[in-house]
N, C-alpha and C positions, 0 to 999 in steps of 0.2 A: 521592528514591531513585535510585541508580545501579544498573543491571542490564543483563545481556545476556539476551535472550529469543528463543527459536526452537523450532519443533516442539512447541509447547505447554508448554515449560519456561521458567521465569523464574529466573535466577541473579543474586542480588544481590551487589554488591561489599561484602560485610560485613567483610572482613579487609584490604581495600586502600583507601587514602584517595585521593580525587581532589583533586589540588593545583591543577589548572588545566586549561583546555581552549582549543584553537585551532581555529577553524572556517574553513577556506580558502574563498575565493570560487570562482566558476566557472573551469573550465579549458576553453579553447575549442579545438575541432578545426576546421580550416578547409580549404577547397578552393581556396585562393589559388594562382595560377600566375604565374610571371614572364612579362612580356610580351616576345615575341621581338624582339630588336634594339631594345628601347626601355627607358627607365627606368620603374621602378615596377612595381606588381602589378595583375593583374586579379583582383578579388575574386570568390570563389565563395560557396557556402552555408557558414554557420557553425553548428556544433553545440556546445552547452554541456554539459559534464559537471560534476556537482557536485564541489566541492573536498572533500578528505579532512578528517576530524576527527582531531586528535592530542590525546590525553589525557595530562596529566602525572600520574604516580602516585607514591605513596610507601607503603612497608610499614613498620610499626612493631611491635615486640614488645608494646607496650602494658602493660608491668608492670615493676616494679623487680626485675630478674633478674640473675643472673651473666652475664658476657660470653658464655660458651659457650652457655648456655641461650637467651639473647636472640638470638644469631646463628642458632641452630637454628630457632627460631620464625619468624624473618624468612625464612629459606631455604624453609621449608615453605609459608609463605603465598605467597611469590613463585612457587614451583613450581606450587601449586594454581591461581593466577590464570593462569599461562602455559598450563596444560592447558585451562582453561576457554576462554581466548581463541583457542586453536588450533582448537577446535570441529571435530573430525574428522567427526562426523555431518553438520554443516552443509556442510563442504567437499565431501562425497561426493554431494550431491544437487543436480544442476544446476537452477538457477532458484529454489532455496529462499533466502528472504531472512530475515534476522534483524532484531531491533529493539534499538536502544540507547536505554534509558531514562535520560535525562540530567537528572534532577531537574527544576528549574524551567525548563530549556531545552526540555523536551518530549521527544518520541520521534522518532528518526531510523531510517529503514530502510536496510539495507545489509549489510555483512559485516565481521567483525573480520579484520584483515590484519597480524598481527605485533605482538609486544611485546618491548621491549628493557629490560634492567636495567643500571644504571650501577654496575658492580662496583667502579669506581675510588673511589666514595664510600661503599662498603659499610662500615658501622660496627656496633658492638654495638647491636642493636635498631633499625636503620634501613637502608633501601635505597630509592633513588629509581629511577624508570623511566618509560617512556612507551609507550602503545599507540596503534595507528593503526586508524581506522575508515573504510572506503570506502563512501560513500553511493550508493544506487541512484538517488536523485533529490535535488533541493535542498529538497524539502518537509520541514517539521517539524510534528509533530502535538502538539496541546495536551492535557495531562492534566487532567481535571476535578477539582473539589474533593473528589469522592468516590473519586478514584483511577482512575476509568474513562476509557478512551480511545475505545472504539468506541460508536457510536450506531446504532440500527436503526429502520426504519419498514417496515411491511408493508401491502399493499393487495391486496384480492381483486377478483373480478368477480361481478356479479349473474348468476344463471342466464340463459342466452339465451332470448329469446322464440321459440317455435316457431310457425310459420304456414305458409300456402300459398305457392307460387311466385308471384312478381310479375314481370310483363313490364316491360322486355325481359329475357330470360334471358341470363346471362353465366356462362361456365364459370370455375371449378368451381361446380356448382349446390349450393345449400344452402338449407334451410328455417329456419335459425337466424339471428336478427338479431344484429348486433353490439351489444355492451354494454361498459360500462366503469364503474369506480368510482375516484375520485381521493381522495387524502388529503394534508392539509397537515402540514408539520413545520418545525422551525426548525434551521438550520445555524448553529453558532457560529463563532468564529474571526474573522480579519480577511483571509482569503484564500480563493479558491474551493476547495471540497472535492471529492475524487474518490471516487466510490462504487464498490462492488461490487454489481452488480445480479444478482439470482437470480430466474429465471422458472421456475415449475413448471407442467406441463401438466395436463390436455389443452387444446390450443389449435389452432384451425383456421388455415388460411393467412391472412396479412394482419395478424397481430397487431403491436402497436406498444407500445413503452415510451416514455413522454413525461414530460418536465418541463415543465409547463404554461407556455406563453409563451416558452420558451427553446429546446427542441430536441425532436425526435421521431426515435427509432431504430426502424427497420422490421426485423422478424425475417424471415429468408428461408426458414423451414422450419415444417412442422407439428410440434407437440409431442404425443407420446402421454402417457397418464396417468402413466407411470413415467419420463418424461424431464425432466431439469432443465438449463436453460441458465444459465451464469454468465458475466457480462461484467465483467471486472476492469479498471477504467479508470485505476488508479493509475499515475502516471508511473514508468517503470522496470519495471513489472510487468504491462503491458497484455496481456491474454490472454482469449480466448473459448473456452469449453468446452461440450460436451454430455455429461452424465454423466461429468465429469472428463476427457474426452478432447478434445484441441484440435480445434476446428472453427470455421469462419467462420460466424457466425449472423446477420450484418447485411447488409442490402441497401445498395448504394452510393447509392440514392436518398434515404436517411435520414441521420441524424447519424452521424458517426464517433466512435470511442472518445475521440479527442483533443478532441471537442467536448462530451462528456457530463459537464461539471462542474456543481457546484451552488454558487451564490453565497451568501455569508453572509446570514442573514435567513430570512424565510418562503419556503418552496418548496412546490410541489404536484406530487406524482408520480402517474402514472396508468398502468394497463395497459388497453389498448383492443384489442378483438378479439372472437372468438367462442369460447366454451367451453360445450359443450352442457350439462354438469352444473354449471357455475358454480364448479368447485373450483380453477381456475387461480389462481395467486398470483404476486405480484411483491414482492420485498423488496429494500431497499437498505441496505447497511451503509457507514458512513463515519466518518471521524475529523475533528474540527474542526482546521483548518489555520492555522498561524502564517505570517505574511508572511516571505519569505526575508530 
């Protein structure tokens, strides 16, 4: 299936045929500088942008019709696809990313950026063209046999044990003991997956999100019962929010978002900390990833 999906809507290419696809390699931005009064360059840091995807299209009338009717159908279908690919709602929302569902090639995140039709080859019942897709990252996601792309795992916390104060006393004082509950799950694909981690309160100071044996991310804030942290680690979309407002929620002493990947195979996720009533939750959503 070929489709453009964003903002909860999935629009299939049901009247446009995909004749071919070209996926460009990385485009590098460099900080190289020419050496003063010397031959050669002094190399700086390099940054890799994912190459664009160009899709070869064709529109057909799909029936034995008269020339005028065949041309009308082709024009209507090309016009409809152009309006879909222009995506005014998508363009008007900074940060919003769409998905290109590219059949057996998987799913690519990014935005549609222009479609051209070759009117020089326009004929009764036929029109070729091409559309450009700008990727937000070089990652491609695998579609499961059931058509699903997203996977999810949730882990809670056992209620904290309440007891007396134990010396030596360290501020802030609490009579609740730290607790945790871990859960295993399997990541597919052949490349590390990047998760969206959601933490729901209440949580006392010092809580941690951990991938056992890999990394530990330390939260820098207390969470009330009605507060939700989201940490989106996907390349090109990395963002931390509290109740959907951008906030820094991680301490520098723990893992950074760029380190919070999950390798293919069995993983174990845990939420560690103190939650008086034991209702704090951690969920991770991810998509199995194909190697670049």
